[in-house]
gemmi code that builds the backbone of each chain (N, CA, C; Angstrom):
import gemmi

chains = {
    "A": [
        ("UNK", (-8.531, -13.213, -7.798), (-8.844, -12.723, -6.462), (-10.106, -13.391, -5.922)),
        ("UNK", (-10.047, -13.793, -4.653), (-11.182, -14.477, -4.048), (-12.125, -13.453, -3.412)),
        ("UNK", (-13.262, -13.234, -4.051), (-14.241, -12.266, -3.556), (-15.607, -12.954, -3.432)),
        ("UNK", (-16.233, -12.834, -2.267), (-17.581, -13.365, -2.095), (-18.538, -12.184, -2.112)),
        ("UNK", (-19.641, -12.339, -2.846), (-20.588, -11.226, -2.962), (-21.944, -11.634, -2.394)),
        ("UNK", (-22.563, -10.733, -1.652), (-23.908, -10.981, -1.130), (-24.756, -9.730, -1.368)),
        ("UNK", (-26.041, -9.945, -1.595), (-26.961, -8.809, -1.720), (-27.900, -8.860, -0.549)),
        ("UNK", (-27.826, -7.839, 0.316), (-28.664, -7.799, 1.520), (-29.407, -6.479, 1.532)),
        ("UNK", (-30.741, -6.557, 1.559), (-31.600, -5.372, 1.611), (-31.207, -4.336, 0.532)),
        ("UNK", (-30.861, -4.824, -0.627), (-30.526, -3.947, -1.755), (-29.097, -3.415, -1.722)),
        ("UNK", (-28.343, -3.811, -0.699), (-26.946, -3.367, -0.607), (-26.030, -4.523, -1.000)),
        ("UNK", (-25.079, -4.246, -1.889), (-24.124, -5.275, -2.258), (-22.982, -5.288, -1.260)),
        ("UNK", (-22.691, -6.470, -0.727), (-21.560, -6.620, 0.192), (-20.495, -7.465, -0.469)),
        ("UNK", (-19.299, -6.914, -0.559), (-18.161, -7.666, -1.117), (-17.228, -8.077, 0.015)),
        ("UNK", (-17.031, -9.359, 0.167), (-16.062, -9.858, 1.149), (-14.767, -10.184, 0.386)),
        ("UNK", (-13.727, -9.404, 0.637), (-12.459, -9.632, -0.065), (-11.685, -10.681, 0.736)),
        ("UNK", (-11.630, -11.903, 0.198), (-11.056, -13.018, 0.949), (-9.592, -13.258, 0.586)),
        ("UNK", (-8.813, -12.218, 0.801), (-7.369, -12.281, 0.578), (-6.696, -11.696, 1.811)),
        ("UNK", (-5.427, -12.060, 2.054), (-4.746, -11.458, 3.210), (-3.998, -10.172, 2.821)),
        ("UNK", (-3.892, -9.921, 1.522), (-3.223, -8.677, 1.082), (-4.065, -8.014, -0.016)),
        ("UNK", (-4.026, -6.695, -0.040), (-4.581, -5.936, -1.169), (-3.460, -5.008, -1.588)),
        ("UNK", (-2.718, -5.434, -2.619), (-1.539, -4.670, -3.006), (-1.453, -4.561, -4.531)),
        ("UNK", (-0.321, -4.057, -5.008), (-0.171, -3.829, -6.435), (-0.251, -5.114, -7.255)),
        ("UNK", (-0.114, -6.251, -6.580), (-0.155, -7.526, -7.315), (-1.590, -8.014, -7.568)),
        ("UNK", (-2.554, -7.574, -6.743), (-3.917, -8.115, -6.925), (-5.009, -7.049, -6.943)),
        ("UNK", (-4.644, -5.791, -6.698), (-5.685, -4.770, -6.552), (-6.441, -4.492, -7.847)),
        ("UNK", (-5.780, -4.736, -9.002), (-6.434, -4.505, -10.290), (-7.671, -5.407, -10.434)),
        ("UNK", (-7.587, -6.621, -9.869), (-8.728, -7.555, -9.959), (-9.933, -7.003, -9.216)),
        ("UNK", (-9.708, -6.345, -8.085), (-10.802, -5.733, -7.352), (-11.365, -4.543, -8.138)),
        ("UNK", (-10.471, -3.802, -8.779), (-10.898, -2.669, -9.587), (-11.816, -3.110, -10.717)),
        ("UNK", (-11.447, -4.195, -11.369), (-12.258, -4.743, -12.467), (-13.620, -5.182, -11.924)),
        ("UNK", (-13.657, -5.839, -10.779), (-14.911, -6.311, -10.185), (-15.807, -5.123, -9.819)),
        ("UNK", (-15.201, -4.083, -9.258), (-15.990, -2.891, -8.883), (-16.573, -2.226, -10.145)),
        ("UNK", (-15.757, -2.151, -11.169), (-16.210, -1.524, -12.423), (-17.408, -2.317, -12.980)),
        ("UNK", (-17.291, -3.663, -12.941), (-18.338, -4.525, -13.441), (-19.643, -4.293, -12.660)),
        ("UNK", (-19.519, -4.166, -11.346), (-20.692, -3.955, -10.499), (-21.363, -2.622, -10.804)),
        ("UNK", (-20.551, -1.568, -10.911), (-21.126, -0.255, -11.181), (-21.780, -0.220, -12.567)),
        ("UNK", (-21.155, -0.865, -13.529), (-21.722, -0.901, -14.886), (-23.024, -1.676, -14.940)),
        ("UNK", (-23.175, -2.631, -14.008), (-24.417, -3.428, -14.002), (-25.492, -2.826, -13.087)),
        ("UNK", (-25.256, -1.608, -12.600), (-26.301, -0.891, -11.897), (-26.162, -0.816, -10.378)),
        ("UNK", (-25.118, -1.414, -9.841), (-24.899, -1.328, -8.389), (-24.586, 0.120, -7.992)),
        ("UNK", (-25.219, 0.583, -6.922), (-24.937, 1.939, -6.451), (-24.383, 1.928, -5.032)),
        ("UNK", (-24.988, 1.107, -4.176), (-24.585, 1.089, -2.783), (-23.836, -0.201, -2.464)),
        ("UNK", (-22.667, -0.003, -1.860), (-21.734, -1.111, -1.734), (-21.021, -1.060, -0.392)),
        ("UNK", (-20.890, -2.228, 0.218), (-20.033, -2.340, 1.414), (-18.898, -3.287, 1.054)),
        ("UNK", (-17.669, -2.879, 1.305), (-16.529, -3.769, 1.088), (-15.993, -4.180, 2.465)),
        ("UNK", (-16.034, -5.473, 2.733), (-15.548, -5.983, 4.003), (-14.087, -6.390, 3.856)),
        ("UNK", (-13.227, -5.777, 4.702), (-11.787, -6.006, 4.616), (-11.267, -6.847, 5.769)),
        ("UNK", (-12.130, -7.638, 6.381), (-11.777, -8.392, 7.582), (-10.534, -9.260, 7.395)),
        ("UNK", (-10.392, -9.840, 6.207), (-9.275, -10.767, 6.000), (-8.007, -10.096, 5.508)),
        ("UNK", (-8.128, -8.796, 5.151), (-6.953, -8.073, 4.623), (-6.041, -7.639, 5.783)),
        ("UNK", (-4.855, -8.199, 5.834), (-3.903, -7.861, 6.896), (-2.880, -6.843, 6.427)),
        ("UNK", (-2.803, -6.639, 5.100), (-1.807, -5.726, 4.536), (-2.369, -5.018, 3.313)),
        ("UNK", (-2.263, -3.711, 3.316), (-2.688, -2.929, 2.147), (-1.583, -1.958, 1.769)),
        ("UNK", (-1.413, -1.689, 0.489), (-0.437, -0.675, 0.055), (-1.171, 0.438, -0.684)),
        ("UNK", (-0.424, 1.369, -1.267), (-1.054, 2.534, -1.885), (-1.895, 2.118, -3.110)),
        ("UNK", (-1.511, 1.013, -3.766), (-2.302, 0.541, -4.911), (-3.674, 0.051, -4.441)),
        ("UNK", (-3.686, -0.676, -3.316), (-4.952, -1.135, -2.749), (-5.821, 0.016, -2.308)),
        ("UNK", (-5.191, 1.006, -1.667), (-5.947, 2.207, -1.249), (-6.532, 2.898, -2.493)),
        ("UNK", (-5.719, 2.955, -3.564), (-6.147, 3.629, -4.782), (-7.381, 3.010, -5.404)),
        ("UNK", (-7.446, 1.688, -5.345), (-8.620, 0.992, -5.930), (-9.862, 1.300, -5.081)),
        ("UNK", (-9.719, 1.376, -3.784), (-10.877, 1.725, -2.939), (-11.307, 3.160, -3.186)),
        ("UNK", (-10.318, 4.059, -3.379), (-10.644, 5.455, -3.699), (-11.374, 5.544, -5.043)),
        ("UNK", (-10.870, 4.785, -6.000), (-11.512, 4.748, -7.318), (-12.981, 4.298, -7.199)),
        ("UNK", (-13.213, 3.255, -6.409), (-14.584, 2.774, -6.194), (-15.426, 3.819, -5.486)),
        ("UNK", (-14.846, 4.481, -4.503), (-15.564, 5.538, -3.760), (-16.013, 6.647, -4.724)),
        ("UNK", (-15.101, 7.039, -5.600), (-15.410, 8.128, -6.539), (-16.496, 7.686, -7.546)),
        ("UNK", (-16.371, 6.461, -8.033), (-17.360, 5.968, -8.984), (-18.742, 5.873, -8.342)),
        ("UNK", (-18.785, 5.384, -7.095), (-20.067, 5.306, -6.383), (-20.663, 6.700, -6.228)),
        ("UNK", (-19.829, 7.672, -5.894), (-20.302, 9.056, -5.712), (-20.875, 9.614, -7.008)),
        ("UNK", (-20.187, 9.362, -8.119), (-20.670, 9.841, -9.426), (-22.054, 9.294, -9.725)),
        ("UNK", (-22.274, 8.047, -9.276), (-23.579, 7.396, -9.528), (-24.605, 7.727, -8.419)),
        ("UNK", (-24.242, 8.690, -7.570), (-25.073, 9.049, -6.405), (-25.300, 7.858, -5.491)),
        ("UNK", (-24.316, 7.004, -5.417), (-24.365, 5.859, -4.511), (-23.334, 6.021, -3.407)),
        ("UNK", (-23.040, 4.919, -2.730), (-22.095, 4.964, -1.602), (-21.188, 3.728, -1.632)),
        ("UNK", (-19.972, 3.935, -1.172), (-19.090, 2.792, -0.944), (-18.614, 2.912, 0.500)),
        ("UNK", (-18.994, 1.946, 1.319), (-18.598, 1.956, 2.731), (-17.699, 0.766, 3.015)),
        ("UNK", (-16.917, 0.878, 4.080), (-15.949, -0.172, 4.424), (-16.225, -0.728, 5.795)),
        ("UNK", (-15.873, -1.996, 5.993), (-16.019, -2.579, 7.319), (-14.828, -3.452, 7.673)),
        ("UNK", (-14.639, -3.610, 8.992), (-13.646, -4.559, 9.540), (-12.200, -4.255, 9.131)),
        ("UNK", (-11.738, -3.038, 9.359), (-10.348, -2.723, 9.019), (-9.420, -3.274, 10.096)),
        ("UNK", (-8.457, -4.093, 9.686), (-7.454, -4.626, 10.618), (-6.387, -3.563, 10.882)),
        ("UNK", (-5.510, -3.824, 11.862), (-4.661, -2.748, 12.377), (-3.763, -2.108, 11.314)),
        ("UNK", (-3.108, -2.930, 10.448), (-2.218, -2.322, 9.451), (-3.034, -1.503, 8.456)),
        ("UNK", (-4.204, -1.993, 8.111), (-5.058, -1.298, 7.151), (-5.527, 0.029, 7.758)),
        ("UNK", (-5.920, -0.045, 9.015), (-6.364, 1.167, 9.717), (-5.222, 2.218, 9.759)),
        ("UNK", (-4.014, 1.742, 10.056), (-2.849, 2.665, 10.080), (-2.641, 3.338, 8.727)),
        ("UNK", (-2.794, 2.582, 7.664), (-2.590, 3.154, 6.322), (-3.684, 4.167, 5.966)),
        ("UNK", (-4.906, 3.909, 6.406), (-5.982, 4.878, 6.198), (-5.701, 6.163, 6.970)),
        ("UNK", (-5.191, 6.009, 8.187), (-4.908, 7.192, 8.992), (-3.715, 7.985, 8.421)),
        ("UNK", (-2.701, 7.257, 7.990), (-1.497, 7.879, 7.434), (-1.854, 8.738, 6.202)),
        ("UNK", (-2.740, 8.206, 5.376), (-3.124, 8.915, 4.125), (-4.401, 9.732, 4.295)),
        ("UNK", (-4.877, 9.864, 5.538), (-6.082, 10.664, 5.901), (-7.370, 10.132, 5.259)),
        ("UNK", (-7.302, 8.942, 4.692), (-8.506, 8.425, 4.023), (-9.583, 7.999, 5.001)),
        ("UNK", (-9.220, 7.893, 6.287), (-10.248, 7.548, 7.311), (-11.232, 8.694, 7.454)),
        ("UNK", (-10.852, 9.910, 6.968), (-11.784, 11.054, 7.029), (-12.718, 11.064, 5.820)),
        ("UNK", (-12.363, 10.283, 4.802), (-13.134, 10.284, 3.551), (-14.202, 9.185, 3.586)),
        ("UNK", (-13.785, 7.986, 3.948), (-14.689, 6.831, 3.899), (-15.540, 6.719, 5.165)),
        ("UNK", (-16.731, 6.177, 4.994), (-17.526, 5.718, 6.146), (-17.000, 4.333, 6.491)),
        ("UNK", (-16.454, 4.203, 7.699), (-15.827, 2.955, 8.089), (-16.549, 2.379, 9.303)),
        ("UNK", (-16.891, 1.097, 9.233), (-17.675, 0.449, 10.308), (-16.912, -0.749, 10.842)),
        ("UNK", (-17.250, -1.108, 12.083), (-16.526, -2.224, 12.719), (-17.042, -3.598, 12.260)),
        ("UNK", (-18.230, -3.610, 11.648), (-18.761, -4.879, 11.135), (-19.645, -4.611, 9.914)),
        ("UNK", (-19.903, -5.658, 9.162), (-20.804, -5.546, 7.997), (-22.209, -5.168, 8.493)),
        ("UNK", (-22.620, -5.763, 9.606), (-23.946, -5.448, 10.160), (-24.095, -3.967, 10.453)),
        ("UNK", (-23.069, -3.393, 11.073), (-23.109, -1.962, 11.374), (-23.186, -1.130, 10.096)),
        ("UNK", (-22.422, -1.553, 9.088), (-22.454, -0.844, 7.799), (-23.844, -0.915, 7.176)),
        ("UNK", (-24.443, -2.102, 7.214), (-25.799, -2.255, 6.655), (-26.814, -1.460, 7.445)),
        ("UNK", (-26.633, -1.446, 8.751), (-27.534, -0.687, 9.648), (-27.571, 0.800, 9.243)),
        ("UNK", (-26.428, 1.304, 8.764), (-26.338, 2.737, 8.426), (-27.205, 3.095, 7.219)),
        ("UNK", (-27.624, 2.100, 6.450), (-28.505, 2.368, 5.311), (-29.992, 2.359, 5.684)),
        ("UNK", (-30.300, 1.823, 6.910), (-31.724, 1.642, 7.245), (-32.365, 2.937, 7.695)),
    ],
    "B": [
        ("UNK", (22.741, -4.842, 22.640), (22.967, -5.706, 21.485), (23.364, -4.847, 20.265)),
        ("UNK", (24.222, -5.378, 19.444), (24.690, -4.617, 18.304), (23.888, -4.965, 17.054)),
        ("UNK", (23.415, -3.955, 16.369), (22.713, -4.196, 15.097), (23.740, -4.202, 13.972)),
        ("UNK", (23.841, -5.303, 13.287), (24.734, -5.341, 12.146), (24.164, -6.311, 11.113)),
        ("UNK", (23.217, -5.810, 10.349), (22.521, -6.646, 9.377), (22.667, -6.031, 7.986)),
        ("UNK", (23.022, -6.866, 7.045), (23.145, -6.382, 5.661), (22.592, -7.477, 4.738)),
        ("UNK", (21.520, -7.163, 4.071), (20.842, -8.160, 3.247), (20.698, -7.641, 1.821)),
        ("UNK", (21.073, -8.477, 0.873), (20.902, -8.157, -0.553), (19.894, -9.105, -1.173)),
        ("UNK", (18.944, -8.541, -1.874), (17.924, -9.379, -2.559), (17.841, -8.907, -3.998)),
        ("UNK", (17.830, -9.853, -4.925), (17.596, -9.501, -6.340), (16.369, -10.271, -6.814)),
        ("UNK", (15.424, -9.547, -7.372), (14.180, -10.180, -7.829), (13.852, -9.719, -9.261)),
        ("UNK", (13.102, -10.544, -10.001), (12.582, -10.048, -11.280), (11.655, -8.866, -11.019)),
        ("UNK", (11.555, -7.990, -12.004), (10.726, -6.789, -11.833), (9.254, -7.136, -11.994)),
        ("UNK", (8.680, -7.750, -10.969), (7.274, -8.203, -11.025), (6.647, -8.112, -9.635)),
        ("UNK", (5.379, -7.683, -9.606), (4.689, -7.470, -8.331), (4.451, -8.757, -7.557)),
        ("UNK", (4.580, -9.920, -8.178), (4.339, -11.171, -7.442), (5.355, -11.359, -6.321)),
        ("UNK", (6.474, -10.645, -6.365), (7.502, -10.799, -5.334), (7.337, -9.831, -4.159)),
        ("UNK", (6.292, -8.995, -4.208), (6.083, -8.015, -3.145), (5.922, -8.684, -1.787)),
        ("UNK", (5.116, -9.739, -1.736), (4.847, -10.444, -0.471), (6.165, -10.980, 0.113)),
        ("UNK", (6.950, -11.611, -0.764), (8.187, -12.243, -0.278), (9.147, -11.206, 0.339)),
        ("UNK", (9.362, -10.115, -0.384), (10.311, -9.114, 0.108), (9.746, -8.412, 1.358)),
        ("UNK", (8.445, -8.141, 1.342), (7.815, -7.522, 2.513), (7.957, -8.403, 3.741)),
        ("UNK", (7.792, -9.699, 3.578), (7.920, -10.636, 4.705), (9.349, -10.672, 5.209)),
        ("UNK", (10.312, -10.648, 4.301), (11.729, -10.601, 4.721), (11.971, -9.350, 5.547)),
        ("UNK", (11.429, -8.224, 5.073), (11.591, -6.959, 5.814), (11.021, -7.029, 7.212)),
        ("UNK", (9.843, -7.630, 7.326), (9.217, -7.777, 8.652), (10.095, -8.578, 9.591)),
        ("UNK", (10.630, -9.669, 9.077), (11.482, -10.544, 9.907), (12.755, -9.818, 10.323)),
        ("UNK", (13.340, -9.060, 9.391), (14.541, -8.288, 9.719), (14.227, -7.298, 10.819)),
        ("UNK", (13.140, -6.578, 10.665), (12.783, -5.527, 11.643), (12.560, -6.104, 13.039)),
        ("UNK", (12.054, -7.340, 13.100), (11.812, -7.967, 14.381), (13.113, -8.268, 15.128)),
        ("UNK", (14.217, -8.326, 14.384), (15.518, -8.632, 15.002), (16.298, -7.371, 15.386)),
        ("UNK", (15.759, -6.202, 15.047), (16.503, -4.974, 15.294), (16.325, -4.517, 16.711)),
        ("UNK", (17.451, -4.214, 17.352), (17.421, -3.713, 18.722), (17.345, -2.182, 18.663)),
        ("UNK", (16.221, -1.626, 19.092), (16.034, -0.175, 19.041), (15.010, 0.241, 20.093)),
        ("UNK", (14.833, 1.533, 20.351), (13.888, 1.964, 21.374), (12.479, 1.414, 21.154)),
        ("UNK", (11.768, 1.196, 22.266), (10.443, 0.559, 22.205), (9.486, 1.285, 21.253)),
        ("UNK", (9.536, 2.641, 21.267), (8.585, 3.395, 20.455), (8.789, 3.149, 18.960)),
        ("UNK", (9.999, 2.755, 18.562), (10.267, 2.460, 17.139), (10.011, 0.978, 16.879)),
        ("UNK", (10.453, 0.115, 17.793), (10.450, -1.326, 17.555), (9.038, -1.887, 17.256)),
        ("UNK", (8.077, -1.353, 17.987), (6.706, -1.889, 17.839), (6.159, -1.756, 16.426)),
        ("UNK", (6.396, -0.579, 15.836), (5.802, -0.303, 14.529), (6.741, -0.632, 13.364)),
        ("UNK", (8.014, -0.889, 13.677), (9.004, -1.035, 12.598), (8.736, -2.199, 11.624)),
        ("UNK", (8.373, -3.410, 12.104), (8.136, -4.488, 11.133), (7.086, -4.142, 10.090)),
        ("UNK", (5.955, -3.622, 10.528), (4.889, -3.250, 9.586), (5.317, -2.130, 8.662)),
        ("UNK", (6.039, -1.160, 9.229), (6.479, -0.012, 8.407), (7.497, -0.441, 7.354)),
        ("UNK", (8.401, -1.330, 7.747), (9.431, -1.775, 6.778), (8.778, -2.567, 5.642)),
        ("UNK", (7.761, -3.376, 5.975), (7.041, -4.124, 4.928), (6.383, -3.143, 3.949)),
        ("UNK", (5.796, -2.071, 4.464), (5.155, -1.087, 3.608), (6.193, -0.348, 2.760)),
        ("UNK", (7.287, 0.062, 3.398), (8.328, 0.804, 2.685), (8.914, -0.033, 1.542)),
        ("UNK", (9.188, -1.290, 1.816), (9.727, -2.165, 0.766), (8.715, -2.343, -0.349)),
        ("UNK", (7.458, -2.540, 0.008), (6.415, -2.734, -1.012), (6.273, -1.496, -1.881)),
        ("UNK", (6.143, -0.318, -1.241), (5.965, 0.907, -2.006), (7.197, 1.198, -2.885)),
        ("UNK", (8.373, 0.980, -2.323), (9.591, 1.247, -3.076), (9.716, 0.310, -4.269)),
        ("UNK", (9.368, -0.954, -4.055), (9.451, -1.937, -5.157), (8.429, -1.621, -6.242)),
        ("UNK", (7.215, -1.310, -5.833), (6.169, -0.997, -6.829), (6.608, 0.207, -7.664)),
        ("UNK", (7.193, 1.167, -7.004), (7.670, 2.337, -7.715), (8.725, 1.946, -8.776)),
        ("UNK", (9.623, 1.069, -8.372), (10.674, 0.633, -9.303), (10.071, -0.204, -10.426)),
        ("UNK", (9.154, -1.107, -10.084), (8.568, -2.018, -11.084), (7.719, -1.238, -12.102)),
        ("UNK", (6.835, -0.391, -11.603), (5.835, 0.238, -12.490), (6.352, 1.501, -13.166)),
        ("UNK", (7.132, 2.276, -12.434), (7.502, 3.572, -12.973), (8.931, 3.581, -13.543)),
        ("UNK", (9.886, 3.100, -12.748), (11.265, 3.147, -13.231), (11.517, 2.119, -14.318)),
        ("UNK", (11.040, 0.885, -14.090), (11.305, -0.193, -15.063), (10.187, -0.401, -16.064)),
        ("UNK", (9.199, 0.462, -16.058), (8.070, 0.377, -17.014), (7.437, -1.005, -17.046)),
        ("UNK", (7.331, -1.654, -15.890), (6.660, -2.963, -15.744), (7.235, -4.015, -16.679)),
        ("UNK", (8.526, -3.981, -16.935), (9.166, -4.971, -17.790), (9.701, -6.108, -16.915)),
        ("UNK", (9.068, -7.310, -16.956), (9.471, -8.386, -16.047), (10.856, -8.964, -16.356)),
        ("UNK", (11.420, -8.609, -17.531), (12.766, -9.071, -17.845), (13.839, -8.267, -17.095)),
        ("UNK", (13.419, -7.113, -16.574), (14.358, -6.308, -15.769), (14.486, -6.938, -14.385)),
        ("UNK", (15.545, -6.567, -13.691), (15.736, -7.034, -12.317), (15.754, -5.844, -11.377)),
        ("UNK", (15.378, -6.116, -10.158), (15.448, -5.075, -9.120), (16.294, -5.617, -7.978)),
        ("UNK", (17.169, -4.775, -7.506), (18.081, -5.153, -6.431), (17.721, -4.343, -5.196)),
        ("UNK", (17.524, -5.076, -4.096), (17.127, -4.428, -2.842), (18.234, -4.647, -1.817)),
        ("UNK", (18.622, -3.619, -1.100), (19.597, -3.796, -0.033), (19.034, -3.205, 1.254)),
        ("UNK", (19.044, -4.038, 2.298), (18.598, -3.567, 3.618), (19.804, -3.597, 4.538)),
        ("UNK", (20.150, -2.408, 5.060), (21.327, -2.306, 5.913), (20.918, -1.728, 7.263)),
        ("UNK", (21.281, -2.440, 8.326), (20.910, -1.972, 9.672), (22.170, -1.833, 10.521)),
        ("UNK", (22.336, -0.677, 11.103), (23.399, -0.448, 12.076), (22.727, 0.030, 13.374)),
        ("UNK", (23.503, 0.313, 14.386), (22.910, 0.799, 15.632), (22.210, 2.140, 15.424)),
        ("UNK", (22.702, 2.915, 14.465), (22.175, 4.267, 14.263), (21.026, 4.336, 13.260)),
        ("UNK", (21.143, 3.562, 12.183), (20.228, 3.733, 11.045), (19.717, 2.422, 10.449)),
        ("UNK", (18.509, 2.533, 9.879), (18.021, 1.504, 8.956), (18.041, 2.168, 7.587)),
        ("UNK", (18.722, 1.536, 6.655), (18.793, 2.091, 5.292), (18.279, 1.057, 4.298)),
        ("UNK", (17.313, 1.477, 3.497), (16.793, 0.614, 2.441), (17.170, 1.267, 1.106)),
        ("UNK", (17.818, 0.478, 0.257), (18.133, 0.999, -1.089), (17.494, 0.069, -2.116)),
        ("UNK", (16.790, 0.657, -3.057), (16.163, -0.128, -4.127), (16.722, 0.378, -5.453)),
        ("UNK", (17.435, -0.533, -6.142), (18.126, -0.183, -7.381), (17.289, -0.626, -8.579)),
        ("UNK", (17.160, 0.250, -9.542), (16.474, -0.136, -10.779), (17.334, 0.273, -11.982)),
        ("UNK", (17.040, -0.354, -13.119), (17.811, -0.061, -14.330), (17.008, 0.762, -15.341)),
        ("UNK", (15.895, 1.270, -14.911), (14.952, 1.917, -15.839), (15.249, 3.379, -16.096)),
        ("UNK", (14.248, 4.012, -16.681), (14.403, 5.423, -17.077), (14.335, 6.351, -15.885)),
        ("UNK", (13.791, 5.849, -14.777), (13.725, 6.649, -13.563), (12.624, 7.687, -13.558)),
        ("UNK", (12.605, 8.494, -12.535), (11.588, 9.537, -12.406), (12.126, 10.629, -11.498)),
        ("UNK", (11.405, 11.741, -11.464), (11.852, 12.871, -10.639), (11.041, 12.853, -9.338)),
        ("UNK", (11.718, 12.544, -8.250), (11.050, 12.413, -6.947), (10.356, 13.716, -6.554)),
        ("UNK", (11.025, 14.831, -6.862), (10.479, 16.134, -6.438), (9.248, 16.547, -7.231)),
        ("UNK", (9.035, 15.902, -8.392), (7.873, 16.280, -9.201), (6.599, 15.551, -8.763)),
        ("UNK", (6.747, 14.619, -7.803), (5.563, 13.891, -7.338), (4.820, 14.751, -6.308)),
        ("UNK", (3.588, 15.165, -6.611), (2.897, 16.088, -5.699), (2.386, 15.371, -4.447)),
        ("UNK", (2.204, 16.119, -3.378), (1.561, 15.589, -2.171), (0.104, 15.302, -2.518)),
        ("UNK", (-0.419, 14.141, -2.136), (-1.815, 13.835, -2.494), (-2.825, 14.799, -1.847)),
        ("UNK", (-3.939, 14.992, -2.521), (-5.011, 15.814, -1.960), (-5.750, 14.996, -0.909)),
        ("UNK", (-6.029, 15.622, 0.235), (-6.674, 14.890, 1.336), (-8.177, 15.156, 1.411)),
        ("UNK", (-8.676, 16.077, 0.586), (-10.120, 16.359, 0.639), (-10.871, 15.400, -0.272)),
        ("UNK", (-12.106, 15.062, 0.096), (-12.858, 14.114, -0.709), (-13.184, 14.673, -2.089)),
        ("UNK", (-13.170, 15.997, -2.235), (-13.476, 16.605, -3.532), (-12.366, 16.403, -4.572)),
        ("UNK", (-11.112, 16.423, -4.086), (-10.001, 16.354, -5.036), (-9.245, 15.040, -4.989)),
        ("UNK", (-9.903, 13.996, -4.541), (-9.225, 12.699, -4.365), (-8.722, 12.141, -5.676)),
        ("UNK", (-7.484, 11.659, -5.671), (-6.943, 10.943, -6.839), (-6.792, 9.467, -6.476)),
        ("UNK", (-6.910, 8.600, -7.483), (-6.738, 7.175, -7.225), (-5.270, 6.872, -6.862)),
        ("UNK", (-4.368, 7.559, -7.532), (-2.943, 7.224, -7.398), (-2.151, 8.344, -6.718)),
        ("UNK", (-0.882, 8.088, -6.493), (-0.006, 9.164, -6.038), (0.240, 9.181, -4.529)),
        ("UNK", (-0.072, 8.067, -3.816), (0.155, 8.062, -2.375), (1.456, 7.345, -1.978)),
        ("UNK", (2.057, 6.604, -2.907), (3.230, 5.790, -2.583), (4.390, 6.583, -2.049)),
        ("UNK", (4.793, 7.633, -2.748), (5.940, 8.449, -2.319), (5.604, 9.165, -1.008)),
        ("UNK", (4.367, 9.643, -0.906), (3.937, 10.297, 0.333), (4.087, 9.352, 1.519)),
        ("UNK", (3.693, 8.096, 1.340), (3.794, 7.077, 2.414), (5.274, 6.869, 2.754)),
        ("UNK", (6.118, 6.745, 1.753), (7.559, 6.545, 2.006), (8.130, 7.725, 2.800)),
        ("UNK", (7.794, 8.938, 2.395), (8.329, 10.122, 3.067), (7.770, 10.222, 4.499)),
        ("UNK", (6.560, 9.721, 4.707), (5.946, 9.780, 6.037), (6.592, 8.781, 6.995)),
        ("UNK", (6.973, 7.617, 6.476), (7.452, 6.544, 7.351), (8.976, 6.578, 7.564)),
        ("UNK", (9.698, 7.221, 6.615), (11.159, 7.243, 6.718), (11.623, 8.687, 6.989)),
        ("UNK", (12.835, 8.831, 7.534), (13.337, 10.169, 7.839), (13.836, 10.887, 6.591)),
        ("UNK", (14.506, 10.161, 5.697), (14.916, 10.785, 4.443), (14.622, 9.828, 3.271)),
        ("UNK", (14.216, 10.408, 2.152), (13.973, 9.632, 0.925), (14.648, 10.373, -0.220)),
        ("UNK", (15.547, 9.665, -0.921), (16.243, 10.295, -2.038), (16.182, 9.336, -3.249)),
        ("UNK", (16.135, 9.917, -4.441), (16.214, 9.102, -5.651), (17.396, 9.610, -6.451)),
        ("UNK", (18.408, 8.733, -6.560), (19.713, 9.190, -7.075), (20.029, 8.448, -8.370)),
        ("UNK", (20.449, 9.184, -9.368), (20.923, 8.569, -10.607), (22.353, 8.095, -10.437)),
        ("UNK", (22.640, 6.880, -10.889), (24.016, 6.375, -10.835), (24.457, 6.066, -12.269)),
        ("UNK", (25.682, 5.568, -12.406), (26.206, 5.282, -13.748), (25.400, 4.197, -14.460)),
        ("UNK", (24.885, 3.219, -13.689), (24.179, 2.107, -14.328), (22.713, 1.985, -13.904)),
        ("UNK", (22.107, 3.092, -13.540), (20.687, 3.047, -13.182), (20.324, 4.106, -12.167)),
        ("UNK", (19.429, 3.720, -11.271), (18.941, 4.652, -10.236), (18.843, 3.928, -8.919)),
        ("UNK", (18.891, 4.691, -7.842), (18.672, 4.075, -6.530), (17.745, 4.953, -5.698)),
        ("UNK", (16.725, 4.302, -5.153), (15.834, 4.948, -4.202), (16.399, 4.634, -2.809)),
        ("UNK", (16.869, 5.676, -2.132), (17.529, 5.478, -0.849), (16.696, 6.066, 0.284)),
        ("UNK", (16.372, 5.221, 1.239), (15.486, 5.656, 2.330), (16.110, 5.324, 3.679)),
        ("UNK", (16.195, 6.322, 4.536), (16.860, 6.118, 5.833), (15.906, 6.411, 6.980)),
        ("UNK", (16.087, 5.636, 8.049), (15.348, 5.884, 9.276), (16.321, 5.783, 10.445)),
        ("UNK", (16.284, 6.805, 11.300), (17.168, 6.795, 12.473), (16.629, 5.802, 13.491)),
        ("UNK", (17.541, 5.041, 14.090), (17.137, 4.050, 15.089), (17.558, 4.487, 16.497)),
        ("UNK", (18.350, 5.523, 16.580), (18.800, 5.965, 17.910), (18.914, 7.476, 17.930)),
    ],
}
model = gemmi.Model(1)
for chain_id, residues in chains.items():
    chain = gemmi.Chain(chain_id)
    for i, (resn, *xyz) in enumerate(residues, 1):
        res = gemmi.Residue()
        res.name, res.seqid = resn, gemmi.SeqId(i, " ")
        for name, pos in zip(("N", "CA", "C"), xyz):
            atom = gemmi.Atom()
            atom.name, atom.element = name, gemmi.Element(name[0])
            atom.pos, atom.b_iso = gemmi.Position(*pos), 0.0
            res.add_atom(atom)
        chain.add_residue(res)
    model.add_chain(chain)
structure = gemmi.Structure()
structure.add_model(model)
structure.setup_entities()
């Protein structure tokens, strides 16, 4: 999975550079999230700008990350949800659970 | 225009084929003549339905065995869109799958696939046959 990582003002930003987050590749994101949490990351923004399609497996990995961040008293926020992704969040009511921002900058701003 | 589309696809039981089948579903849905309120969302919905149905067959029914095959049938008439996904595995009980918890306190990582299928389609059935199982999902088009 193509993931770019940046550390800005103590916040880790993950740019998922794939057009799909589904049962075929979501495990790779889960492994990366686990690695980050184990190495001390607490606050995380995942940018989904390039994701045009997500399924329940992709949603599940984001939920898993959200729960792990909460256990560590950290946060996992999302940015740049495209239309199909937004629809899936609304269908599964997860838009009420996650803090979702229109851009990475807005997500980072929420930490200041 | 008359809708008369019948497509059969057979794939190995592996998630690498999700994109291919989902894309076929999108293209099929774009050719369906139906009311505007359904047509706009149908391509995206059919891609999701095929993906969720296939993942269910690959991971749960076929126990992620890539030597197994999965057979998908998409049938479109003027009245209905019917998706059938056939597996040869041990199967599962559709009614035993709980509705996912929507509160942040009780969130589970898994268990949204069947809920998504039931939300997007009018009927969802999982039927045992003589040589396997079939997940049958229907959506009214008129």
